[in-house]
C-alpha positions as CSV (number, residue, x, y, z in Angstrom):
1,M,-37.8,195.8,57.2
2,K,-38.3,193.8,54.0
3,K,-37.8,190.1,54.4
4,A,-34.7,188.8,52.6
5,I,-35.3,185.8,50.3
6,R,-32.2,184.0,49.2
7,K,-32.2,181.6,46.2
8,F,-28.8,180.0,45.7
9,A,-28.1,179.7,42.0
10,V,-24.4,179.9,41.0
11,V,-23.1,181.4,44.2
12,T,-20.0,183.6,43.7
13,T,-20.5,186.1,46.5
14,T,-19.5,185.8,50.2
15,F,-22.4,185.1,52.5
16,C,-22.6,187.0,55.8
17,T,-25.8,185.5,57.3
18,L,-29.1,184.7,55.8
19,A,-30.9,186.3,58.7
20,F,-30.0,189.8,57.5
21,A,-31.1,191.6,54.4
22,S,-27.7,193.0,53.9
23,C,-24.1,192.7,55.3
24,S,-22.9,195.2,57.9
25,T,-19.4,196.4,58.8
26,D,-17.8,197.4,62.0
27,D,-17.9,201.1,61.0
28,S,-21.7,201.2,60.3
29,P,-23.3,204.3,61.8
30,F,-26.4,202.3,62.5
31,E,-27.2,200.1,65.6
32,P,-27.6,196.4,64.8
33,V,-31.2,195.5,64.2
34,T,-32.7,192.1,65.0
35,P,-34.5,191.1,61.8
36,E,-37.8,189.3,61.4
37,P,-37.6,185.5,60.6
38,V,-36.9,185.0,56.9
39,S,-37.4,182.2,54.5
40,G,-34.7,180.8,52.2
41,D,-34.9,179.0,49.0
42,L,-32.0,176.6,48.4
43,E,-31.0,175.6,44.9
44,G,-28.0,175.6,42.6
45,S,-24.3,175.5,43.5
46,I,-22.4,176.6,46.6
47,T,-18.7,177.4,45.9
48,E,-17.8,179.0,49.2
49,D,-18.4,178.1,52.8
50,L,-22.0,178.6,53.9
51,T,-23.6,178.4,57.3
52,L,-27.4,178.1,57.4
53,D,-29.5,179.8,60.1
54,P,-31.8,177.6,62.3
55,K,-34.3,180.5,62.5
56,V,-34.8,180.5,58.7
57,E,-37.5,178.4,57.1
58,Y,-35.6,176.8,54.3
59,K,-37.1,175.3,51.1
60,L,-35.1,173.0,48.8
61,T,-36.6,174.0,45.4
62,G,-34.2,172.0,43.3
63,S,-30.8,170.4,43.4
64,L,-28.3,171.9,45.8
65,L,-24.6,171.1,44.9
66,V,-21.8,171.9,47.4
67,K,-18.8,172.2,45.2
68,S,-15.2,171.0,45.9
69,G,-13.5,173.3,48.5
70,A,-16.7,174.5,50.0
71,T,-18.3,173.5,53.3
72,L,-22.1,173.6,54.1
73,T,-22.7,174.0,57.8
74,I,-26.2,173.3,59.2
75,P,-26.7,174.2,62.8
76,A,-28.8,172.4,65.4
77,G,-32.5,172.8,65.0
78,T,-32.4,173.7,61.3
79,N,-35.4,172.5,59.2
80,L,-35.3,172.1,55.5
81,V,-38.4,171.2,53.5
82,A,-37.9,169.9,49.9
83,D,-40.2,170.4,47.0
84,V,-41.9,167.2,45.9
85,S,-39.7,166.5,42.9
86,P,-37.0,164.1,41.8
87,E,-34.9,167.3,41.1
88,S,-34.9,168.1,44.8
89,Y,-31.7,166.7,46.4
90,I,-28.5,167.8,48.1
91,V,-25.0,166.7,46.8
92,I,-21.8,167.1,48.7
93,E,-19.4,166.8,45.9
94,K,-15.9,165.1,46.0
95,G,-13.6,167.6,47.8
96,A,-16.5,169.4,49.5
97,K,-17.8,169.0,53.1
98,I,-20.9,169.1,55.1
99,D,-21.1,169.8,58.8
100,V,-24.5,168.9,60.3
101,K,-24.4,170.1,63.9
102,G,-27.7,168.6,65.2
103,T,-28.2,167.7,68.9
104,A,-30.5,165.2,70.7
105,S,-32.7,168.1,71.8
106,A,-32.5,170.0,68.4
107,P,-31.8,167.6,65.5
108,V,-31.5,168.9,61.9
109,V,-34.5,167.8,59.8
110,M,-34.6,167.3,56.1
111,T,-38.1,166.4,54.8
112,S,-40.8,167.2,52.4
113,A,-44.1,169.0,53.2
114,N,-45.8,165.7,53.9
115,G,-42.9,163.4,54.5
116,N,-44.3,160.8,52.0
117,P,-42.0,158.2,50.5
118,G,-40.4,159.3,47.3
119,D,-41.2,163.0,47.6
120,W,-37.6,164.0,47.1
121,G,-34.0,162.8,46.5
122,G,-32.3,162.8,49.8
123,L,-28.7,163.6,50.8
124,L,-25.6,162.4,48.8
125,L,-22.0,162.5,49.8
126,L,-19.2,161.9,47.3
127,G,-15.8,161.0,48.5
128,D,-12.3,160.1,47.4
129,A,-12.0,156.7,49.1
130,P,-11.5,153.4,47.2
131,T,-14.4,151.6,45.4
132,T,-14.4,148.7,43.1
133,E,-15.6,151.0,40.4
134,G,-12.2,152.8,40.4
135,I,-11.2,156.4,40.4
136,N,-13.7,159.1,39.3
137,A,-16.5,156.6,38.9
138,V,-19.8,158.0,37.7
139,G,-22.8,157.4,39.9
140,E,-26.3,156.4,38.8
141,V,-27.6,159.7,40.4
142,A,-27.2,162.8,38.3
143,G,-23.8,161.7,36.8
144,V,-22.0,162.4,40.1
145,V,-18.3,161.6,40.2
146,Y,-16.7,159.7,43.1
147,G,-14.0,157.4,44.2
148,G,-10.2,157.7,44.5
149,T,-7.2,156.4,46.5
150,N,-7.6,158.0,49.9
151,P,-9.3,155.7,52.4
152,A,-9.0,158.4,55.1
153,D,-10.8,161.0,53.0
154,N,-13.0,163.4,55.0
155,S,-16.4,164.6,53.6
156,G,-17.3,166.3,56.9
157,S,-19.5,165.5,59.9
158,I,-23.2,164.5,60.3
159,K,-24.7,164.4,63.8
160,Y,-28.4,164.1,64.8
161,L,-30.0,164.3,61.4
162,V,-33.5,163.2,60.4
163,I,-34.1,162.5,56.7
164,E,-37.8,161.8,55.8
165,G,-39.7,161.1,52.7
166,A,-36.8,160.5,50.3
167,G,-36.3,158.0,47.5
168,A,-37.7,159.8,44.5
169,Q,-37.7,157.8,41.2
170,I,-34.8,158.7,38.9
171,N,-35.7,156.3,36.1
172,S,-37.2,152.8,35.6
173,E,-34.0,151.3,37.1
174,S,-32.9,153.7,39.8
175,Q,-34.1,155.7,42.8
176,Y,-32.5,158.0,45.3
177,N,-31.9,156.8,48.9
178,G,-32.3,158.6,52.1
179,L,-28.5,158.9,52.6
180,T,-26.2,157.9,49.8
181,L,-22.5,157.5,50.4
182,Y,-20.3,157.2,47.3
183,G,-16.7,156.4,48.0
184,V,-16.9,158.2,51.3
185,G,-13.7,157.9,53.5
186,S,-13.1,157.0,57.1
187,G,-12.3,160.7,58.0
188,T,-16.0,161.4,57.7
189,V,-18.1,161.3,61.0
190,I,-21.7,160.1,60.8
191,D,-23.4,159.6,64.1
192,N,-27.1,159.6,65.1
193,V,-29.0,159.6,61.8
194,A,-32.6,158.6,61.3
195,I,-34.1,157.7,57.9
196,L,-37.9,157.6,57.9
197,N,-40.5,156.7,55.2
198,G,-38.2,156.3,52.2
199,S,-39.3,154.7,49.0
200,D,-35.9,153.2,48.4
201,D,-33.0,152.4,50.7
202,G,-32.4,154.1,54.0
203,V,-28.6,154.3,53.7
204,E,-26.5,152.9,50.8
205,F,-22.7,152.6,50.7
206,F,-21.0,152.5,47.3
207,G,-17.6,151.4,48.3
208,G,-15.6,153.6,50.6
209,T,-14.4,153.2,54.2
210,V,-16.8,155.4,56.1
211,S,-18.3,154.2,59.4
212,V,-21.7,155.0,60.8
213,S,-22.9,154.8,64.4
214,N,-26.4,155.1,65.9
215,L,-28.5,154.6,62.9
216,Y,-32.3,154.4,63.0
217,V,-34.2,153.3,59.8
218,E,-38.0,153.1,59.8
219,N,-40.3,151.9,57.0
220,T,-38.1,152.3,53.9
221,E,-39.8,150.5,51.0
222,D,-36.6,148.9,49.8
223,D,-33.5,148.0,51.9
224,A,-32.9,149.7,55.2
225,V,-29.1,149.4,54.8
226,D,-27.5,148.5,51.5
227,W,-23.9,148.3,50.4
228,T,-21.9,147.4,47.3
229,E,-18.6,148.1,45.5
230,G,-16.5,146.7,48.4
231,W,-17.6,149.0,51.3
232,N,-15.5,148.0,54.3
233,G,-16.4,150.4,57.1
234,T,-18.2,149.7,60.4
235,L,-21.9,150.1,61.3
236,T,-22.5,150.3,65.0
237,N,-25.8,150.4,66.9
238,T,-28.5,150.2,64.3
239,Y,-32.2,149.8,64.8
240,V,-34.4,148.9,61.8
241,L,-38.2,148.9,62.1
242,H,-40.5,147.5,59.4
243,S,-44.2,147.8,60.0
244,I,-45.5,148.2,56.5
245,D,-45.8,145.6,53.7
246,G,-43.6,145.7,50.6
247,F,-40.1,146.5,51.9
248,S,-37.1,144.5,50.7
249,T,-34.6,143.7,53.5
250,A,-33.0,145.1,56.6
251,I,-29.7,144.6,55.0
252,E,-28.8,144.0,51.3
253,A,-25.2,143.5,50.4
254,D,-23.9,143.0,46.8
255,G,-20.7,142.6,44.9
256,V,-17.3,141.7,46.2
257,N,-16.8,141.2,49.9
258,G,-15.1,144.2,51.6
259,N,-15.9,142.4,54.9
260,P,-17.5,145.4,56.7
261,T,-18.1,145.1,60.4
262,I,-21.7,145.2,61.7
263,K,-21.9,145.7,65.5
264,N,-25.1,145.6,67.5
265,F,-27.7,145.4,64.7
266,T,-31.3,145.0,65.6
267,A,-34.1,144.7,63.1
268,V,-37.8,144.2,63.8
269,S,-40.6,143.4,61.4
270,T,-44.3,143.2,62.0
271,T,-44.9,142.0,58.4
272,G,-42.5,139.1,57.9
273,G,-40.0,139.4,55.0
274,T,-36.3,138.8,54.7
275,A,-33.8,140.2,57.2
276,L,-30.4,139.9,55.7
277,Q,-29.7,139.2,52.0
278,F,-26.3,138.8,50.4
279,K,-25.7,138.7,46.7
280,K,-22.7,137.5,44.7
281,E,-19.6,137.3,46.9
282,S,-20.7,139.8,49.5
283,G,-20.4,139.2,53.2
284,A,-19.7,140.8,56.6
285,T,-18.6,140.2,60.2
286,I,-21.6,140.6,62.4
287,T,-21.8,140.7,66.2
288,G,-24.7,141.6,68.5
289,L,-27.3,140.6,65.9
290,S,-31.0,140.5,66.9
291,L,-33.7,139.8,64.3
292,S,-37.4,139.7,65.1
293,G,-40.5,139.0,63.1
294,Y,-38.9,138.0,59.7
295,D,-39.8,135.0,57.7
296,T,-36.2,134.5,56.6
297,T,-33.2,135.5,58.6
298,V,-30.3,135.0,56.1
299,D,-30.7,134.7,52.3
300,M,-27.8,134.0,49.9
301,A,-29.5,135.2,46.8
302,N,-26.8,134.0,44.3
303,E,-25.6,131.0,46.3
304,G,-22.5,132.8,47.4
305,P,-20.3,131.4,50.2
306,L,-22.0,131.5,53.6
307,A,-18.5,131.5,55.0
308,N,-18.2,135.2,54.0
309,I,-20.8,136.0,56.6
310,L,-19.7,135.5,60.2
311,V,-22.3,136.0,62.9
312,E,-21.1,135.9,66.5
313,G,-17.9,134.2,65.2
314,E,-19.6,131.4,63.3
315,I,-20.7,131.0,59.7
316,A,-24.2,132.3,59.2
317,D,-27.0,129.8,59.4
318,P,-30.2,130.5,57.6
319,E,-32.0,128.1,60.0
320,K,-31.1,130.1,63.1
321,T,-33.3,132.8,64.7
322,Y,-30.8,135.4,65.8
323,T,-31.5,137.1,69.1
324,T,-29.3,138.7,71.7
325,K,-29.7,139.9,75.3
326,S,-28.0,143.2,74.3
327,A,-30.4,144.1,71.4
328,V,-30.4,147.7,70.5
329,N,-33.2,149.5,72.2
330,A,-35.4,151.8,70.1
331,E,-35.6,154.1,73.2
332,S,-32.0,155.1,72.6
333,F,-33.4,157.0,69.5
334,S,-35.9,159.0,71.6
335,W,-34.7,162.1,69.8
336,V,-36.7,161.0,66.7
337,S,-39.6,159.5,68.6
338,L,-42.0,162.4,68.0
339,R,-41.6,161.9,64.3
340,S,-42.1,158.1,64.4
341,T,-45.1,156.7,62.6
342,V,-45.5,153.7,64.9
343,D,-47.4,154.1,68.2
344,S,-47.0,150.6,69.5
345,E,-44.1,148.9,71.2
346,I,-42.4,145.8,70.0
347,L,-41.8,142.8,72.3
348,Q,-38.7,140.8,71.1
349,G,-35.5,139.3,72.2
350,V,-34.3,138.1,75.6
351,V,-35.2,139.6,79.0
352,S,-32.5,139.1,81.6
353,G,-33.7,141.6,84.2
354,E,-37.2,142.7,85.3
355,V,-39.6,144.1,82.7
356,T,-43.0,145.6,83.5
357,L,-45.4,146.2,80.6
358,D,-47.8,149.2,80.5
359,P,-51.5,148.5,79.9
360,S,-51.9,151.8,78.1
361,V,-49.4,150.7,75.4
362,A,-50.4,148.5,72.4
363,Y,-47.8,145.8,72.3
364,E,-46.8,143.7,69.3
365,L,-45.2,140.3,69.7
366,N,-43.4,139.8,66.4
367,S,-40.9,137.1,67.3
368,S,-39.7,135.1,70.3
369,Y,-39.8,136.9,73.6
370,I,-37.7,134.9,76.0
371,I,-37.5,135.5,79.8
372,D,-34.1,134.1,80.7
373,A,-33.1,132.6,84.0
374,G,-33.2,135.3,86.7
375,G,-35.5,137.5,84.6
376,K,-39.0,138.5,85.4
377,L,-41.9,139.7,83.1
378,N,-44.8,141.6,84.8
379,I,-48.0,142.0,82.8
380,P,-50.5,144.3,84.5
381,A,-54.3,144.0,84.2
382,G,-55.8,145.1,80.9
383,T,-52.6,144.6,78.9
384,K,-53.2,143.5,75.3
385,I,-50.5,141.9,73.2
386,T,-51.0,141.3,69.5
387,A,-49.0,138.4,68.2
388,R,-47.9,138.5,64.6
389,A,-49.3,135.6,62.6
390,G,-45.8,134.3,62.1
391,G,-46.2,130.7,63.1
392,T,-43.4,129.1,65.0
393,D,-41.2,132.3,65.1
394,V,-43.7,134.0,67.4
395,Y,-44.0,132.9,71.1
396,I,-43.3,133.8,74.7
397,A,-41.1,131.5,76.7
398,V,-40.3,131.7,80.5
399,L,-37.2,129.7,81.0
400,K,-36.2,127.6,84.0
401,G,-35.2,130.0,86.7
402,A,-37.3,132.9,85.3
403,T,-40.7,134.1,86.4
404,I,-43.8,135.6,84.9
405,D,-46.5,137.6,86.8
406,I,-49.7,138.1,84.8
407,Q,-51.9,140.3,86.9
408,G,-55.2,140.3,85.0
409,T,-58.5,140.8,86.8
410,E,-61.9,139.5,85.8
411,E,-62.8,143.0,84.7
412,K,-59.5,143.6,82.9
413,P,-57.9,140.3,81.8
414,V,-54.7,140.1,79.9
415,V,-55.2,139.2,76.3
416,I,-52.5,137.6,73.9
417,S,-53.8,136.9,70.5
418,S,-53.1,137.1,66.8
419,P,-55.2,139.8,65.0
420,E,-57.7,137.3,63.6
421,A,-57.2,134.6,66.3
422,K,-56.9,131.8,63.7
423,P,-55.6,128.4,64.9
424,G,-51.9,128.1,64.3
425,D,-51.2,131.8,63.8
426,W,-48.5,131.8,66.5
427,G,-46.8,129.7,69.1
428,G,-48.3,130.4,72.5
429,L,-46.9,130.7,76.0
430,T,-44.3,128.2,77.3
431,I,-43.1,128.0,80.9
432,A,-40.2,125.8,81.9
433,G,-39.6,124.9,85.6
434,A,-37.4,122.8,87.9
435,A,-39.9,120.3,89.3
436,T,-39.7,116.6,88.7
437,T,-40.5,114.9,85.4
438,T,-40.0,111.3,84.1
439,E,-37.6,112.9,81.6
440,G,-35.2,113.6,84.4
441,V,-33.1,116.7,85.2
442,D,-32.4,119.2,82.5
443,A,-34.5,117.6,79.8
444,V,-34.8,119.2,76.4
445,A,-38.3,120.4,75.3
446,E,-39.6,119.8,71.8
447,V,-40.5,123.5,71.8
448,G,-37.5,125.7,71.3
449,G,-35.1,123.2,72.8
450,F,-35.7,124.7,76.2
451,I,-34.2,123.0,79.2
452,Y,-36.6,121.9,82.0
453,G,-36.9,119.6,84.9
454,G,-35.2,119.2,88.2
455,T,-35.7,118.1,91.8
456,N,-37.7,120.9,93.3
457,D,-41.4,120.1,93.2
458,E,-42.2,123.4,95.0
459,D,-40.5,125.4,92.3
460,N,-42.1,128.8,91.5
461,S,-42.3,130.1,88.0
462,G,-44.6,133.0,89.0
463,S,-48.3,133.7,88.7
464,I,-50.9,133.7,85.9
465,K,-54.3,135.2,86.7
466,N,-57.1,136.1,84.2
467,L,-55.4,135.4,80.9
468,V,-57.0,134.9,77.5
469,I,-54.9,133.2,74.8
470,M,-56.1,132.9,71.2
471,G,-54.9,131.6,67.8
472,T,-52.0,129.4,69.0
473,G,-50.6,126.0,68.0
474,A,-48.2,126.8,65.2
475,Q,-46.7,123.7,63.5
476,I,-43.1,122.9,64.5
477,N,-42.6,119.8,62.4
478,S,-44.6,116.8,61.3
479,E,-44.6,115.5,64.9
480,S,-44.8,118.6,67.0
481,Q,-46.8,121.8,67.5
482,Y,-47.0,124.6,70.1
483,N,-49.8,124.6,72.6
484,G,-51.8,127.5,74.0
485,L,-50.1,127.1,77.4
486,S,-47.2,124.6,77.7
487,L,-46.1,123.8,81.2
488,Y,-42.7,121.9,81.3
489,A,-41.9,120.6,84.8
490,V,-43.6,123.6,86.4
491,G,-43.7,123.4,90.2
492,S,-46.5,123.7,92.8
493,G,-45.2,127.2,93.9
494,T,-46.6,128.5,90.6
495,T,-50.2,130.0,90.5
496,I,-52.4,129.5,87.5
497,E,-56.1,130.5,87.6
498,N,-58.7,131.9,85.2
499,V,-57.0,131.0,81.9
500,A,-58.8,130.7,78.6
501,V,-57.3,129.1,75.5
502,I,-59.5,129.6,72.3
503,N,-59.0,128.5,68.7
504,G,-55.7,126.6,69.1
505,A,-54.4,124.3,66.3
506,D,-52.9,122.0,69.0
507,D,-53.6,121.4,72.7
508,G,-55.1,124.1,74.9
509,V,-53.0,123.3,78.1
510,E,-50.3,120.6,78.2
511,F,-48.4,119.5,81.3
512,F,-45.0,117.9,80.8
513,G,-44.4,116.5,84.3
514,G,-44.3,118.8,87.2
515,T,-46.6,119.4,90.1
516,V,-48.3,122.7,89.2
517,S,-52.0,123.0,89.8
518,A,-54.5,125.1,87.8
519,S,-58.1,126.3,88.4
520,N,-60.8,127.9,86.4
521,I,-59.6,126.8,83.0
522,Y,-61.7,127.3,79.8
523,V,-60.7,125.7,76.5
524,E,-62.8,126.2,73.4
525,N,-62.3,124.7,69.9
526,T,-58.7,123.6,70.0
527,Q,-58.0,121.3,67.1
528,D,-56.1,118.7,69.2
529,D,-56.6,118.0,72.9
530,A,-58.1,120.6,75.2
531,I,-56.1,119.3,78.2
532,D,-53.1,117.1,77.8
533,W,-50.5,115.7,80.3
534,T,-47.5,113.3,80.2
535,E,-44.2,112.7,82.0
536,G,-45.9,111.9,85.3
537,W,-47.7,115.2,86.0
538,N,-49.4,115.0,89.4
539,G,-50.9,118.4,90.2
540,T,-54.6,119.3,90.5
541,L,-57.0,120.7,87.9
542,T,-60.0,122.4,89.4
543,D,-63.1,123.8,87.7
544,T,-62.5,123.2,84.0
545,Y,-64.9,123.8,81.1
546,V,-64.2,122.4,77.6
547,K,-66.3,123.3,74.6
548,H,-66.2,121.6,71.2
549,T,-68.4,123.0,68.4
550,I,-66.2,122.3,65.4
551,A,-65.2,118.9,64.0
552,G,-61.7,117.6,63.9
553,F,-60.5,118.0,67.5
554,S,-58.8,115.1,69.3
555,T,-60.1,114.8,72.9
556,A,-61.2,116.8,75.9
557,I,-58.4,115.1,77.8
558,E,-55.5,113.1,76.6
559,A,-53.1,111.5,79.1
560,D,-49.9,109.6,78.3
561,G,-47.0,107.9,79.9
562,M,-46.7,106.7,83.5
563,N,-49.5,107.5,86.0
564,G,-48.7,110.4,88.3
565,N,-52.3,110.2,89.4
566,P,-53.3,113.9,89.1
567,S,-56.6,115.1,90.6
568,I,-59.3,116.4,88.2
569,V,-62.0,118.2,90.2
570,N,-65.1,119.6,88.6
571,F,-64.4,118.8,85.0
572,T,-67.1,119.6,82.3
573,A,-66.7,118.9,78.6
574,V,-69.5,119.5,76.1
575,S,-69.4,118.6,72.4
576,T,-71.9,119.3,69.6
577,V,-69.8,117.4,67.1
578,G,-69.2,114.0,68.7
579,G,-65.6,112.8,69.2
580,T,-63.8,111.2,72.1
581,A,-64.0,112.8,75.6
582,L,-61.2,111.1,77.7
583,Q,-58.3,109.2,76.2
584,F,-55.6,107.4,78.3
585,K,-52.5,106.0,76.8
586,K,-49.9,103.5,78.2
587,E,-50.2,103.5,82.1
588,S,-51.7,107.0,82.5
589,G,-54.6,107.7,84.7
590,A,-56.2,110.2,87.1
591,T,-58.7,110.6,89.9
592,F,-61.8,112.5,88.9
593,T,-64.3,114.1,91.2
594,N,-67.6,115.5,89.7
595,L,-67.1,114.6,86.0
596,Y,-69.6,115.9,83.5
597,I,-69.2,115.0,79.8
598,D,-71.9,115.2,77.2
599,G,-72.3,114.9,73.4
600,Y,-69.2,112.7,72.7
601,D,-69.3,109.5,70.7
602,S,-66.9,107.9,73.2
603,N,-66.6,109.0,76.8
604,V,-63.6,106.9,77.8
605,D,-60.9,105.4,75.6
606,M,-58.0,103.3,76.8
607,A,-55.9,103.6,73.7
608,N,-53.2,101.1,74.7
609,D,-55.4,98.8,76.8
610,G,-54.0,100.3,80.0
611,P,-55.5,99.5,83.4
612,L,-58.9,101.0,83.9
613,A,-58.2,101.0,87.6
614,N,-55.8,103.8,87.1
615,V,-58.7,106.0,86.1
616,K,-61.0,106.7,89.1
617,I,-64.2,108.5,88.4
618,D,-66.2,109.6,91.5
619,G,-64.7,106.8,93.5
620,A,-65.0,104.0,91.0
621,A,-62.8,102.6,88.2
622,A,-63.7,104.1,84.8
623,I,-66.1,102.2,82.6
624,I,-65.5,102.3,78.8
625,T,-69.2,102.4,78.1
626,G,-70.0,104.6,81.1
627,V,-72.3,107.6,80.9
628,Y,-70.9,110.5,82.7
629,N,-73.5,113.3,82.5
630,K,-74.9,113.0,85.9
631,G,-72.5,115.3,87.6
632,T,-72.9,119.1,88.1
633,Q,-71.7,121.2,85.3
634,V,-69.0,123.9,86.0
635,D,-70.9,127.2,86.0
636,I,-69.1,129.7,83.8
637,S,-71.8,132.3,83.7
638,A,-69.8,134.5,86.0
639,W,-66.5,134.1,84.0
640,A,-66.9,137.5,82.3
641,W,-63.3,137.6,81.3
642,L,-63.9,134.9,78.7
643,G,-65.3,137.5,76.3
644,A,-62.2,139.6,76.2
645,G,-60.4,140.3,72.9
646,L,-57.8,142.6,71.5
């Protein structure tokens, strides 16, 4: 049988099915024959109802226009490959309909041969709903006509559709989008749509009342979601992923405020950028907003009224970092996962239950990752987490009442680092506990405003074993910075051993009160103090090695506040660039056993003329001019985990 090749120009005949070379009738003398698979070229105008065949290899060789009164039906599993050309696009004209019948197991796919951004024009729906451009407005794309007076207008149904590689350039001012909705009405159903690798917007609404649910947008080079002309529908359950440079925003809104509703919107960036941008008088009512990894959360580009943007019932605040426990999970879009270009997993938002990471997965920490009270984070041996160099926006925090279990081994430590491990790249790891502190119960930390402190000195925040942290210490303000490991009122039930902090812009490990002890601690080239404590910390630090080979650090130890008299056992600090080894402020002190310090200009400094008797070194009060290089150095030759990196 000869293969049938259909090319749709001006269609005036009635189509039987594209899988047959000819139509058959009930009185045919021949038995039905199952044909070979065929290919179909799509181009031109469709004036009557047409149903495609999922067994056909369709090629979009030019513009395909579904004319008023006709319906284009695309069954589950249908694949359509567009020629690489700005003339390749599909338009569902005003009065026409599309019925995309994809399923989670067999989505409909519209793409180009390579799926590269800008290869083709995408899918356009034209409706009869209101728009600020009026009735029969003319679109920037191919002179299409849209807009009317029927807010309930129905342009059909789209379910489980993947659009890839769209956004072709029209002229110097305009590009196609992945899915463009011109004056589309609320009678239209759009559910489970994925837009991948577009060179312009993912979805753009030009007025209309249509709503969209379950939208996934990945790596569009302009806005993921864009609206203008007074669109006032609802967008529900959206996940936006930006992992390439050069995109514009997760949301861009322009023009008058139709006050659309945005429910459960999650956007994640590994490259910074702006999340939400509003122009002129535009706005929206947003609930369930979770933004991760962006440099700017909300931008009013034309100084429009922030009151037009309500987030969780309050006026939008550009200074806020918006996260929610109910962030949209990318796994809910598993039906597009095989086509995704990103093979890593994003850590973001708030953990309220128990989460266990997978050491075979490359994790990216792009924003705050907060373990809430009652939650638990398990990190197995060998897990590596790459922290975006996003400064104070990027950190891990274990809140009071939560736990962390880092299960590294000497052979397979856990590593958390920025890509280049430069000081100040990210914020570090913060743990808040319920042990005692001189700040009292429910004190407020300078980092993130976290609540810490209580009455339970045996409080347990979990276990940390064999952890390497690099590139921390982002600047919070002129007075404060993050540390590599910050321990706020952490209790003695917590285990901390074999931890390295390298290349921090502030302290390596800082204790804010609490009773926690730590052993086998290595700190190298932090730009402030290697070990710092305050607020009456009174745990034990055993087997610590501090290394200073770059100028500009503060001290090997800085202690401040009242004296909780912690025990420092086997402490070695070596400097090749001078500096001060041990500094004590106010009434602070400690009891040292086996102290070895070498290469510092000053070994002991009592910054506020506090009592030297509070500082006991090998059984005697500290001496300002004392020489303390007679002890035994901590042997780190067996600490093989120190050399681990990303």
